[in-house]
Structure formats: C-alpha cells, structure tokens
Backbone as a ProteinNet text record, in pm:
[ID]
protein_1_A
[PRIMARY]
MAMYLTRFSYTPETWARMIENPEDRREAARTYIESVGGKLHGFWYAFGEHDGWNLWEAPDNVSMAAVALAIGAGGALSSIETTVLLSVEDTMEALQKAKSIRYRPPAA
[TERTIARY]
5520.6	5580.9	5659	5761.4	5846.5	5788.8	5823.7	5782	5901.6	5871.9	5975.6	5932	6027.1	6004	6085	6018.8	6087.6	6075.2	6189.1	6195	6231.9	6163.3	6190.9	6182.1	6244.1	6233.8	6211.3	6123.3	6094.7	6197.7	6216.1	6297.7	6217.1	6282.9	6207.8	6110.7	6150.4	6063.4	5935.9	5950	5832.8	5738.2	5792.9	5707.1	5635.9	5705.4	5643.6	5528.1	5547.4	5439.9	5321.6	5351.1	5242.8	5167.4	5235.8	5166.1	5069.7	5115.3	5030.4	4914.2	4939.6	4838.5	4845.4	4786.8	4793.9	4742.8	4816.2	4783	4808.2	4712.1	4727.6	4807.2	4931.9	5020.7	5003	4912	4890.6	4845	4755.3	4705.7	4816.6	4902.8	5016.2	5106.2	5138.1	5222.8	5158	5028.6	4954.9	4964.7	4948.7	4956.7	5094.1	5200.2	5336.5	5360.2	5326.7	5356.9	5266.1	5141.3	5050.7	5093.9	5165.2	5210.6	5312.5	5375	5470	5413.6	5283.6	5220.2	5227.5	5255.6	5267.8	5148.9	5166.4	5058.8	5116.8	5049.9	5086.6	5012.2	5086.8	5025.3	5012.8	5090.1	5080.1	5164.3	5123.1	5191.3	5176.3	5288.2	5285.3	5383.4	5347.9	5442.2	5496	5613.6	5679.1	5760.1	5790	5888.4	6022	6131	6261.2	6344.6	6429.7	6526.9	6460.8	6345.4	6274.7	6136.8	6091.2	5958.8	5846	5875.1	5768.9	5819.8	5725.7	5752.7	5645.3	5684.2	5589.4	5617.5	5513	5525.2	5463.8	5545.8	5505.7	5521.7	5452.5	5473.2	5499.1	5601.6	5634.6	5673.8	5657.6	5687.8	5834.6	5925.8	6068.9	6147.9	6277.2	6364.1	6373.7	6375.7	6387.2	6264.1	6146.4	6023.5	6024.7	6064.7	6068.6	6175.6	6289.7	6396.1	6347.9	6271.3	6218.8	6129.4	6043.7	5956.7	6040.8	6136	6220.7	6301.6	6353.6	6430	6342.3	6223.5	6133.1	6095	6063.6	6027.9	6148.1	6263.3	6384	6423.7	6403.4	6439.9	6344.7	6230.8	6131.5	6171.4	6270.7	6321.1	6247.7	6140.5	6064.6	6124.1	6214.5	6271.6	6416.5	6453.7	6594.9	6664.9	6587.7	6644.8	6536.4	6580.2	6491.2	6577	6530.3	6600.3	6497.6	6528.9	6437.6	6506.9	6438	6488.9	6401	6463.3	6390.3	6360	6234.7	6194.5	6183.4	6236.4	6227.9	6117.5	6040.1	5939.8	6011.7	5940.6	5998.2	6036.3	5951.1	5979.2	6107.6	6125.2	6247.9	6369.4	6355.1	6466.8	6501.6	6400.3	6425.3	6498.5	6458.4	6526.1	6670.4	6693.4	6829.4	6914.6	6855.6	6929.5	6970.8	6881.8	6915.1	7028.2	7021.9	7127.2	7259.7	7252.9	7375.4	7456.4	7389.4	7460.1	7564.5	7538.8	7629.3	7740.5	7737.7	7840.5	7960	8074.9	8194.3	8268.3	8216.5	8273.3	8401	8499.8	8624.1	8645.9	8655.3	8681	8815.5	8830.3	8957.6	9072.1	9186.6	9310.3	9293.1	9201.9	9184.1	9246.4
-1287.2	-1241.3	-1356.4	-1322.4	-1421.9	-1461.8	-1582.4	-1634.8	-1632.2	-1608.5	-1597.1	-1671	-1737.6	-1804.4	-1731.1	-1682.5	-1613.5	-1694.1	-1711.6	-1775.1	-1666.4	-1664.3	-1558.6	-1613.3	-1540.1	-1569.3	-1438.7	-1444.7	-1328.1	-1317.3	-1197.1	-1177.9	-1227.3	-1257.1	-1294	-1183.7	-1058.1	-946.6	-944.9	-978.3	-983.3	-1093.7	-1211.4	-1320.5	-1276.9	-1208.6	-1163.7	-1067.5	-974.3	-881.8	-955.7	-1057.8	-1131.6	-1221.1	-1268.2	-1344.3	-1252.8	-1132.2	-1035.3	-988.4	-969.1	-919.7	-1002.1	-1122	-1206.5	-1132.4	-1149.6	-1079.9	-1171.4	-1180.4	-1254	-1164.9	-1200.8	-1115.9	-1133.8	-1221	-1239.7	-1112	-1038	-915.1	-812	-801	-708.5	-750.2	-880.1	-929.5	-904.3	-928.9	-906.2	-758	-668.8	-525.4	-487.5	-541.7	-507.9	-548.2	-672.3	-719.5	-654.5	-628.3	-562.2	-418.4	-356.2	-218.8	-207.5	-319.7	-319.8	-395.3	-423.5	-490.5	-641.2	-698.2	-843.2	-906.7	-1033.8	-1110.6	-1207.4	-1219.3	-1317.6	-1447.3	-1556.1	-1686.4	-1775	-1747.3	-1829.1	-1773.9	-1805.7	-1759.6	-1871.5	-1926.1	-2036.8	-2011.9	-2061.1	-2066.3	-2208.1	-2224.3	-2354.3	-2374.5	-2498.5	-2533	-2546.2	-2523.7	-2548.3	-2423.8	-2425.6	-2319.5	-2184.2	-2184	-2060.8	-2062.4	-1944.2	-1933.3	-1932.3	-1887.7	-1879.1	-1877.6	-1898	-1905.9	-1828.5	-1755.1	-1686.4	-1727.7	-1738.6	-1759	-1637.1	-1564.2	-1438	-1443.5	-1354	-1327.9	-1177.8	-1140.1	-998.1	-972	-848.3	-815.8	-835.6	-819.3	-829.4	-838.6	-866.4	-880.7	-752.5	-637.4	-510.4	-489.3	-519.7	-504.1	-596.1	-722.2	-816.2	-775.5	-729.7	-683.9	-565.8	-475.6	-361	-405.9	-504.1	-557.4	-622.4	-705.5	-773.7	-673.8	-570.8	-468.1	-392.2	-354.6	-281	-365.1	-492.1	-580.4	-599.9	-628.6	-650.4	-529.1	-409.8	-285.9	-253.3	-321.1	-293.2	-338.4	-426.3	-468.7	-583.3	-634.5	-743.6	-881.2	-888.2	-1016.8	-1030.2	-1151.7	-1178.7	-1228	-1278.2	-1318.4	-1318.1	-1295.4	-1303.1	-1346.9	-1448.2	-1499.9	-1516.8	-1466	-1478.2	-1550.6	-1647.3	-1727	-1704.2	-1674.5	-1664.4	-1806.4	-1832.9	-1964.9	-1964.8	-2068.1	-2081.5	-2179.9	-2146.6	-2241.4	-2356.2	-2464.1	-2575.8	-2527.7	-2444.5	-2392.8	-2309	-2222.2	-2142.2	-2231.2	-2334.5	-2426.7	-2501.5	-2543.1	-2611.6	-2519.1	-2391.8	-2295.1	-2275.3	-2268.8	-2253.4	-2375.3	-2493.3	-2614.6	-2612.2	-2566.8	-2556.5	-2456.1	-2341.2	-2240.4	-2289.4	-2370.4	-2421.2	-2507.6	-2570.3	-2653.9	-2574.4	-2447.2	-2366.6	-2299.6	-2311.6	-2248.2	-2343.6	-2295	-2378.9	-2356.4	-2419.7	-2405	-2487.3	-2430	-2500.4	-2489.8	-2602.4	-2596.5	-2530.2	-2471	-2409.6	-2509	-2461.9	-2541.8	-2667.3	-2664.3	-2782.2	-2760.8
-3220.1	-3095.6	-3033	-2960	-2894.6	-2758.7	-2716.2	-2585.4	-2490.4	-2361.3	-2259.2	-2134.1	-2070.6	-1942.8	-1837.5	-1734.3	-1626	-1498.2	-1431.6	-1299.8	-1200.2	-1086.8	-989.8	-848.1	-757.2	-614.2	-540.2	-441.8	-358.7	-246.4	-193.8	-75.1	45.9	157.6	278.4	321.2	301.7	338.4	252.8	126.3	38.9	83.5	116.2	165.4	292.9	381.9	507.2	478.4	384.2	347.5	285.5	204.4	138.7	237.9	340.4	445.3	519.7	549.9	619.5	533.1	405.2	310.5	181.9	181.5	61.6	-62.3	-171.8	-295.2	-414.1	-504.5	-628.8	-724.8	-751.6	-831.3	-982.1	-1024.2	-1167.8	-1236.1	-1173.6	-1235.9	-1252.8	-1152	-1163.4	-1279.5	-1287.3	-1395.8	-1532	-1540.7	-1665.7	-1707.4	-1612	-1640.5	-1693	-1631.7	-1673.1	-1818.5	-1854.1	-1989.1	-2092.1	-2055.8	-2150.6	-2178.6	-2084.5	-2105.2	-2218.5	-2256.6	-2368.6	-2488.9	-2487.3	-2600.3	-2596.7	-2478.8	-2465.7	-2397.6	-2361	-2299.5	-2197.1	-2082.8	-1981.5	-2012.8	-2030.2	-2060.4	-1937.4	-1834	-1714.1	-1601	-1478.7	-1357.8	-1255.9	-1209.3	-1114.1	-1000.8	-883.5	-772.2	-764	-701.3	-701.6	-574.4	-546.2	-443.6	-514.8	-444.3	-504.6	-519	-619.4	-640.1	-666.1	-732.4	-764.6	-699.1	-658.8	-595.7	-697.2	-819.2	-917.7	-1059.9	-1151.2	-1294.8	-1369.2	-1472	-1559.3	-1703.4	-1781.3	-1925	-1991.9	-2066.9	-2127.2	-2278.5	-2345.1	-2486.6	-2497.7	-2572.8	-2588.4	-2733.3	-2777.8	-2917.4	-2955.4	-2857.9	-2888.1	-2758.1	-2771.2	-2653.8	-2571.8	-2638.4	-2566.2	-2477.3	-2529.4	-2449.9	-2329.5	-2350.3	-2237.5	-2138	-2187	-2096.8	-2012.9	-2072.9	-1998.4	-1884.3	-1910	-1804.2	-1695	-1733	-1634	-1552.3	-1617.2	-1545.4	-1446.7	-1490.7	-1401.9	-1280.6	-1302.9	-1191.2	-1099.6	-1157.5	-1077.7	-996.4	-1052.3	-982.8	-868	-861.6	-757.5	-618.7	-608.4	-478.8	-411.9	-471.8	-409.1	-437.1	-535.5	-575.1	-531	-495.8	-468.3	-594.2	-691.6	-820.3	-926.8	-1050.6	-1166.8	-1285.3	-1357.2	-1474.9	-1586	-1703.8	-1816.8	-1930.5	-1988.2	-2098.9	-2221.6	-2334	-2459.9	-2506.1	-2536.8	-2583.6	-2735.5	-2798	-2943	-2978.6	-3078	-3127.4	-3197.8	-3220.7	-3295.5	-3435.7	-3494.2	-3627.9	-3630.2	-3531.4	-3523.3	-3503.9	-3423	-3400.1	-3527.8	-3603.1	-3730.1	-3827.3	-3832.2	-3918.2	-3874.2	-3743.9	-3692.2	-3726.5	-3717.6	-3753.6	-3900.6	-3987.2	-4129.3	-4151.6	-4084.2	-4099.1	-4042.3	-3937.2	-3874	-3970.6	-4066.7	-4165.3	-4242.1	-4265.8	-4348.3	-4268.7	-4137.7	-4053.9	-4042.1	-4076.4	-4074.3	-3942.2	-3836.4	-3702.3	-3691	-3622.1	-3591.2	-3441.2	-3368	-3223.3	-3194.2	-3075.8	-3038.6	-3046.9	-3091.7	-3099.6	-3184.4	-3279.3	-3365.2	-3499.5
[MASK]
++++++++++++++++++++++++++++++++++++++++++++++++++++++++++++++++++++++++++++++++++++++++++++++++++++++++++++

C-alpha cells in the first residue's frame, strides 16, 4: 500500500466549534481511511502554515483521493494538501528507470 502525507488547516469557524466542544479528531480520521481499506499512521497538530498533518496508508491513489475529497467537501477545512510518499525502494527503482529516459531540455 502507498503512504500519503496530508497537510490541512481548519476554518476559523471550525476552531471556534472545537474550542466550545473539544474533540479528538484522530478517531474520525481513522474511520475515514479504514472505510477505503487504509490505515492512519499518525495525526499531529502544528504551528505555522498548516494546522495539522496526517500520515496515512491507502490501497491506491483513487482511495486516498476519495478520502481527501470527502474531508475537503465537509467544509471544516480552509485547505487540504496530500502528497504521495515514495519508499526508498520505489525511489531507487525510479532512479534506475530514469537512466533509460532520453530527456532533452526545451530549446536545447
């Protein structure tokens, strides 16, 4: 299964609701990813550009995209970004395949 890193930020309204009724959102996140056959590996809040980070495992890009779309469509987030993570082994395989690609820069 592939690994994914999601960065998200809540809307001010969501923060206001969570201040009034604090809620541990890890269980909700776990439920979402498990519904597509995946696994939540971590959930963190942060200072800075993003309010939080999730580390997920999902069977494929379509499954992870479905989770991200469903969460994004819920209206609680002001932003959500998901990055597909490559294992070292996948990166090594890509490096080997890159040797055979005859790339030519534009106007070269």
